VOBA-1610 file (N, C-alpha, C; in pm, whole numbers, padded with zeros to 5 digits, always signed):
BEGIN
Unk+00085-00120+00000Unk+00000+00000+00000Unk+00088+00125+00000Unk+00067+00211-00097Unk+00149+00332-00110Unk+00097+00441-00016Unk+00186+00493+00066Unk+00153+00605+00154Unk+00261+00710+00137Unk+00229+00826+00082Unk+00332+00928+00060Unk+00379+00989+00191Unk+00502+01032+00193Unk+00553+01106+00309Unk+00486+01244+00312Unk+00504+01314+00422Unk+00444+01447+00435Unk+00494+01539+00324Unk+00621+01528+00293Unk+00678+01613+00188Unk+00621+01575+00052Unk+00611+01446+00025Unk+00555+01400-00102Unk+00408+01442-00117Unk+00335+01429-00006Unk+00193+01467-00011Unk+00177+01617-00035Unk+00259+01696+00031Unk+00254+01842+00011Unk+00283+01878-00134Unk+00383+01811-00193Unk+00418+01836-00333Unk+00304+01794-00425Unk+00244+01678-00396Unk+00131+01629-00476Unk+00013+01724-00468Unk-00014+01774-00348Unk-00126+01867-00329Unk-00101+01998-00403Unk+00023+02044-00401Unk+00058+02168-00472Unk+00042+02150-00623Unk+00086+02035-00674Unk+00071+02006-00817Unk-00075+01998-00857Unk-00156+01936-00773Unk-00300+01925-00800Unk-00365+02063-00800Unk-00323+02148-00706Unk-00376+02285-00699Unk-00345+02361-00827Unk-00220+02351-00872Unk-00179+02420-00996Unk-00257+02367-01115Unk-00269+02233-01122Unk-00341+02171-01234Unk-00488+02214-01236Unk-00547+02226-01118Unk-00688+02265-01108Unk-00710+02410-01150Unk-00606+02492-01139Unk-00616+02633-01180Unk-00592+02654-01330Unk-00532+02555-01394Unk-00496+02572-01536Unk-00615+02605-01626Unk-00734+02540-01608Unk-00848+02579-01693Unk-00885+02726-01679Unk-00874+02779-01557Unk-00904+02921-01535Unk-00800+03008-01602Unk-00672+02971-01588Unk-00564+03047-01652Unk-00583+03046-01804Unk-00617+02930-01858Unk-00642+02919-02003Unk-00756+03012-02044Unk-00860+03018-01963Unk-00975+03104-01994Unk-00933+03251-01993Unk-00851+03290-01897Unk-00803+03429-01889Unk-00716+03461-02011Unk-00626+03370-02046Unk-00538+03391-02161Unk-00619+03403-02290Unk-00717+03315-02306Unk-00802+03320-02426Unk-00882+03450-02431Unk-00925+03499-02315Unk-01000+03626-02311Unk-00912+03743-02352Unk-00792+03748-02296Unk-00699+03857-02325Unk-00655+03855-02471Unk-00633+03736-02525Unk-00583+03723-02663Unk-00696+03712-02766Unk-00819+03734-02722Unk-00935+03732-02812Unk-00945+03599-02889Unk-00941+03489-02813Unk-00947+03357-02875Unk-01068+03277-02825Unk-01174+03348-02785Unk-01293+03281-02731Unk-01393+03241-02839Unk-01361+03269-02964Unk-01448+03230-03072Unk-01555+03332-03104Unk-01649+03291-03188Unk-01755+03382-03234Unk-01852+03420-03124Unk-01867+03332-03025Unk-01960+03358-02914Unk-01885+03343-02783Unk-01816+03448-02737Unk-01735+03440-02615Unk-01813+03401-02490Unk-01936+03453-02478Unk-02015+03423-02358Unk-02048+03274-02353Unk-02085+03217-02465Unk-02115+03074-02470Unk-01990+02991-02437Unk-01876+03035-02487Unk-01750+02964-02461Unk-01721+02962-02311Unk-01730+03079-02246Unk-01702+03087-02102Unk-01804+03007-02023Unk-01931+03020-02059Unk-02037+02948-01989Unk-02017+02798-01999Unk-01991+02751-02120Unk-01973+02607-02140Unk-01848+02556-02069Unk-01740+02633-02078Unk-01613+02590-02019Unk-01621+02581-01866Unk-01677+02683-01804Unk-01687+02682-01657Unk-01786+02577-01610Unk-01893+02555-01686Unk-01989+02451-01650Unk-01928+02312-01661Unk-01852+02289-01769Unk-01785+02159-01787Unk-01690+02130-01671Unk-01611+02229-01634Unk-01513+02206-01528Unk-01579+02190-01392Unk-01693+02251-01373Unk-01768+02225-01249Unk-01805+02077-01241Unk-01854+02022-01350Unk-01892+01880-01352Unk-01770+01789-01341Unk-01659+01827-01405Unk-01537+01746-01393Unk-01496+01734-01246Unk-01496+01846-01176Unk-01452+01843-01036Unk-01554+01776-00945Unk-01681+01787-00977Unk-01781+01712-00900Unk-01760+01562-00917Unk-01732+01519-01040Unk-01705+01377-01066Unk-01579+01331-00993Unk-01476+01415-00993Unk-01353+01381-00921Unk-01378+01369-00772Unk-01460+01460-00718Unk-01493+01454-00576Unk-01563+01323-00542Unk-01659+01284-00625Unk-01731+01159-00602Unk-01641+01037-00624Unk-01541+01050-00710Unk-01455+00937-00743Unk-01352+00907-00635Unk-01322+01003-00547Unk-01216+00983-00449Unk-01246+00870-00351Unk-01370+00862-00302Unk-01402+00756-00206Unk-01392+00616-00268Unk-01452+00591-00386Unk-01431+00459-00448Unk-01284+00429-00476Unk-01209+00530-00522Unk-01068+00509-00550Unk-00992+00477-00421Unk-01026+00546-00314Unk-00961+00519-00185Unk-00991+00378-00135Unk-01115+00335-00152Unk-01153+00203-00106Unk-01089+00093-00190Unk-01080+00115-00319Unk-01023+00013-00408Unk-00871+00001-00394Unk-00803+00115-00371Unk-00657+00115-00363Unk-00605+00104-00220Unk-00695+00129-00122Unk-00657+00136+00020Unk-00567+00256+00049Unk-00568+00354-00042Unk-00491+00476-00020Unk-00577+00575+00058Unk-00578+00564+00189Unk-00665+00647+00272Unk-00629+00795+00266Unk-00506+00825+00230Unk-00462+00965+00222Unk-00536+01042+00112Unk-00598+00971+00018Unk-00673+01039-00087Unk-00788+01122-00031Unk-00840+01081+00085Unk-00951+01154+00147Unk-00913+01299+00180Unk-00782+01320+00200Unk-00736+01455+00235Unk-00739+01551+00116Unk-00760+01496-00003Unk-00766+01580-00123Unk-00908+01621-00157Unk-01006+01558-00091Unk-01147+01579-00129Unk-01190+01724-00110Unk-01147+01784+00002Unk-01189+01922+00030Unk-01143+02018-00079Unk-01016+02007-00118Unk-00963+02098-00219Unk-01034+02080-00353Unk-01055+01956-00391Unk-01122+01929-00519Unk-01266+01980-00515Unk-01333+01959-00403Unk-01470+02010-00387Unk-01477+02162-00394Unk-01378+02228-00336Unk-01375+02374-00339Unk-01346+02426-00480Unk-01269+02351-00558Unk-01248+02391-00697Unk-01377+02374-00777Unk-01456+02272-00745Unk-01588+02259-00810Unk-01672+02382-00780Unk-01667+02429-00655Unk-01742+02549-00616Unk-01685+02673-00686Unk-01554+02680-00698Unk-01490+02793-00766Unk-01539+02805-00910Unk-01543+02693-00980Unk-01585+02698-01121Unk-01735+02719-01136Unk-01814+02668-01040Unk-01958+02696-01050Unk-01986+02842-01020Unk-01906+02905-00934Unk-01920+03049-00909Unk-01889+03129-01036Unk-01784+03088-01108Unk-01753+03153-01236Unk-01867+03132-01336Unk-01923+03012-01337Unk-02034+02978-01426Unk-02155+03066-01396Unk-02188+03077-01268Unk-02303+03158-01228Unk-02277+03307-01253Unk-02156+03353-01223Unk-02122+03494-01245Unk-02134+03531-01393Unk-02093+03440-01481Unk-02108+03464-01626Unk-02255+03485-01661Unk-02341+03400-01605Unk-02486+03410-01629Unk-02542+03541-01574Unk-02504+03575-01451Unk-02557+03696-01387Unk-02503+03822-01453Unk-02377+03820-01493Unk-02312+03939-01548Unk-02351+03962-01695Unk-02321+03866-01779Unk-02336+03887-01923Unk-02479+03870-01972Unk-02556+03784-01905Unk-02696+03765-01946Unk-02790+03867-01883Unk-02756+03915-01761Unk-02850+04002-01688Unk-02786+04127-01630Unk-02655+04147-01655Unk-02586+04270-01611Unk-02613+04301-01464Unk-02608+04195-01381Unk-02623+04202-01235Unk-02761+04252-01191Unk-02860+04238-01278Unk-02998+04269-01240Unk-03057+04142-01177Unk-03056+04138-01044Unk-03095+04017-00971Unk-03241+03981-00995Unk-03328+04081-00999Unk-03470+04053-01019Unk-03495+03989-01156Unk-03428+04040-01260Unk-03443+03981-01393Unk-03382+03840-01397Unk-03272+03825-01325Unk-03209+03693-01319Unk-03303+03591-01254Unk-03369+03630-01145Unk-03461+03539-01076Unk-03582+03505-01163Unk-03627+03602-01242Unk-03737+03574-01335Unk-03696+03468-01436Unk-03571+03480-01484Unk-03519+03383-01580Unk-03505+03245-01515Unk-03464+03243-01389Unk-03451+03117-01315Unk-03585+03046-01306Unk-03690+03122-01277Unk-03824+03063-01262Unk-03887+03027-01397Unk-03843+03094-01501Unk-03903+03076-01633Unk-03851+02953-01706Unk-03720+02927-01694Unk-03658+02821-01773Unk-03612+02706-01682Unk-03670+02587-01700Unk-03641+02474-01609Unk-03494+02439-01598Unk-03419+02443-01709Unk-03279+02403-01701Unk-03198+02500-01615Unk-03239+02628-01614Unk-03174+02726-01527Unk-03219+02706-01383Unk-03346+02672-01364Unk-03398+02645-01229Unk-03317+02534-01162Unk-03297+02426-01236Unk-03223+02311-01182Unk-03077+02349-01154Unk-03014+02418-01249Unk-02875+02459-01230Unk-02859+02554-01113Unk-02951+02648-01099Unk-02946+02743-00988Unk-02966+02671-00855Unk-03055+02573-00854Unk-03076+02494-00734Unk-02950+02419-00692Unk-02880+02362-00790Unk-02754+02291-00761Unk-02650+02389-00707Unk-02645+02509-00764Unk-02551+02611-00717Unk-02580+02649-00572Unk-02706+02670-00539Unk-02742+02707-00401Unk-02706+02596-00302Unk-02724+02470-00344Unk-02691+02359-00255Unk-02541+02346-00232Unk-02461+02396-00326Unk-02316+02389-00310Unk-02264+02493-00211Unk-02339+02600-00189Unk-02292+02707-00100Unk-02268+02658+00043Unk-02366+02589+00106Unk-02339+02542+00243Unk-02224+02442+00251Unk-02199+02366+00146Unk-02087+02272+00147Unk-01955+02348+00148Unk-01946+02454+00067Unk-01824+02535+00065Unk-01805+02609+00197Unk-01914+02658+00253Unk-01906+02735+00377Unk-01866+02648+00497Unk-01893+02519+00490Unk-01863+02430+00603Unk-01744+02339+00573Unk-01656+02383+00486Unk-01543+02299+00445Unk-01423+02309+00538Unk-01427+02400+00635Unk-01311+02419+00724Unk-01317+02321+00841Unk-01201+02297+00904Unk-01194+02210+01021Unk-01279+02265+01135Unk-01282+02399+01147Unk-01361+02461+01254Unk-01509+02430+01237Unk-01559+02430+01114Unk-01700+02401+01090Unk-01731+02254+01113Unk-01635+02167+01084Unk-01655+02024+01113Unk-01674+02004+01262Unk-01589+02071+01342Unk-01600+02060+01488Unk-01730+02122+01539Unk-01768+02234+01480Unk-01889+02303+01525Unk-02015+02222+01495Unk-02020+02162+01378Unk-02138+02084+01339Unk-02137+01945+01401Unk-02019+01893+01427Unk-02008+01754+01469Unk-01993+01665+01348Unk-01916+01558+01364Unk-01884+01472+01251Unk-02004+01418+01175Unk-02104+01367+01249Unk-02219+01305+01183Unk-02303+01406+01107Unk-02332+01520+01170Unk-02412+01623+01102Unk-02337+01678+00980Unk-02205+01694+00995Unk-02125+01743+00883Unk-02131+01644+00767Unk-02120+01515+00796Unk-02126+01413+00691Unk-02262+01412+00622Unk-02370+01423+00702Unk-02504+01426+00643Unk-02521+01547+00551Unk-02470+01662+00595Unk-02480+01783+00513Unk-02405+01765+00382Unk-02287+01709+00388Unk-02204+01697+00268Unk-02249+01584+00176Unk-02347+01507+00220Unk-02408+01410+00128Unk-02499+01479+00026Unk-02515+01609+00042Unk-02588+01686-00060Unk-02522+01674-00196Unk-02393+01640-00199Unk-02324+01624-00327Unk-02389+01513-00409Unk-02455+01417-00342Unk-02524+01310-00415Unk-02649+01362-00486Unk-02696+01478-00445Unk-02809+01545-00511Unk-02757+01647-00612Unk-02651+01717-00573Unk-02597+01824-00656Unk-02548+01772-00791Unk-02473+01662-00790Unk-02417+01609-00915Unk-02526+01570-01015Unk-02630+01493-00975Unk-02737+01464-01070Unk-02810+01589-01119Unk-02830+01688-01030Unk-02895+01812-01072Unk-02810+01885-01176Unk-02678+01884-01155Unk-02588+01947-01252Unk-02595+01880-01388Unk-02605+01748-01387Unk-02615+01674-01513Unk-02750+01699-01579Unk-02858+01705-01501Unk-02990+01736-01557Unk-02991+01876-01618Unk-02928+01970-01551Unk-02913+02106-01604Unk-02842+02103-01740Unk-02736+02027-01747Unk-02657+02014-01871Unk-02740+01945-01980Unk-02814+01842-01941Unk-02897+01765-02035Unk-03004+01854-02098Unk-03076+01928-02014Unk-03182+02015-02065Unk-03125+02129-02149Unk-03006+02176-02110Unk-02943+02282-02189Unk-02908+02232-02329Unk-02865+02107-02341Unk-02828+02048-02469Unk-02949+02000-02549Unk-03067+01996-02484Unk-03186+01942-02551Unk-03221+02022-02677Unk-03200+02154-02670Unk-03232+02238-02785Unk-03145+02208-02905Unk-03023+02158-02881Unk-02931+02126-02989Unk-02933+01977-03023Unk-03011+01900-02946Unk-03020+01755-02966Unk-02882+01688-02961Unk-02799+01738-02869Unk-02664+01683-02852Unk-02651+01634-02708Unk-02671+01505-02689Unk-02673+01449-02553Unk-02548+01365-02521Unk-02448+01372-02604Unk-02331+01285-02584Unk-02259+01317-02453Unk-02225+01443-02431Unk-02154+01480-02308Unk-02238+01457-02183Unk-02364+01504-02180Unk-02446+01477-02060Unk-02461+01329-02031Unk-02469+01248-02136Unk-02481+01103-02116Unk-02356+01046-02051Unk-02239+01090-02097Unk-02113+01043-02039Unk-02104+01082-01892Unk-02133+01210-01862Unk-02132+01255-01723Unk-02233+01175-01640Unk-02350+01153-01696Unk-02454+01080-01624Unk-02412+00938-01591Unk-02350+00870-01687Unk-02305+00732-01664Unk-02195+00726-01558Unk-02104+00823-01562Unk-01996+00827-01463Unk-02052+00847-01323Unk-02140+00945-01307Unk-02198+00973-01175Unk-02284+00856-01128Unk-02361+00797-01219Unk-02445+00682-01183Unk-02359+00567-01133Unk-02247+00541-01200Unk-02157+00433-01158Unk-02097+00462-01021Unk-02055+00586-00998Unk-01994+00622-00871Unk-02094+00614-00755Unk-02219+00653-00782Unk-02322+00644-00678Unk-02365+00499-00655Unk-02371+00420-00763Unk-02409+00280-00750Unk-02307+00203-00667Unk-02180+00234-00683Unk-02076+00170-00602Unk-02100+00194-00454Unk-02141+00315-00420Unk-02169+00346-00280Unk-02288+00265-00228Unk-02391+00252-00311Unk-02509+00175-00270Unk-02472+00028-00247Unk-02392-00028-00338Unk-02350-00168-00326Unk-02270-00188-00198Unk-02174-00099-00172Unk-02092-00111-00052Unk-02176-00095+00075Unk-02275-00006+00070Unk-02361+00014+00187Unk-02443-00112+00215Unk-02494-00175+00111Unk-02570-00299+00127Unk-02481-00411+00180Unk-02357-00417+00132Unk-02263-00518+00181Unk-02234-00498+00329Unk-02214-00374+00370Unk-02189-00344+00511Unk-02308-00383+00598Unk-02428-00358+00545Unk-02550-00392+00619Unk-02561-00542+00636Unk-02533-00617+00530Unk-02539-00763+00538Unk-02435-00817+00636Unk-02315-00762+00632Unk-02210-00806+00723Unk-02247-00778+00868Unk-02307-00660+00891Unk-02349-00627+01028Unk-02458-00722+01076Unk-02551-00756+00987Unk-02657-00849+01024Unk-02603-00990+01051Unk-02501-01029+00969Unk-02439-01161+00989Unk-02366-01168+01123Unk-02299-01060+01160Unk-02229-01054+01288Unk-02328-01057+01405Unk-02439-00986+01387Unk-02542-00982+01492Unk-02605-01119+01516Unk-02619-01199+01407Unk-02680-01331+01420Unk-02585-01434+01477Unk-02453-01410+01460Unk-02354-01510+01504Unk-02328-01503+01654
//
């Protein structure tokens, strides 16, 4: 079983942090160099939305990967990856609020209520806020381990909502390839958790009967 030293883990975490920022740096460079294409707003919206889903999938993938490899140290990366998912969804939402509605909150809320795919996406964004706000060690202690875990299980709702948002957004173009891939990945990651939970329940019942 591979367990990195403190120095190795710090280096790995730093590399992951830099890698997670690269999509944002690329977006800034493309903006400055006027390489966003014919529809810059669509490019930014799509790019930030895609990376939100990538990081949500990575967050969900860490627990199965940790269980399969026995690399328990992977759990220490979950917070950073989850916060990057929140970072990119904030950019995604800011693009919508700024370029589509010029920070007119009332008009933005009307649009949220009017279009189902925006309603779902906005709901997923709101659910991510308490997860980001309670990501510190101090909040874990304040809430208590069990309550903190229950709260952060909202990610099991957020990820499907994000995919539904993406699916409905693509419905107008009849292009479901990407949403389908994301959906299959998230479904597999959630199904693994259900299977493991059922196995734990059976084992506990077997121990109780013995």
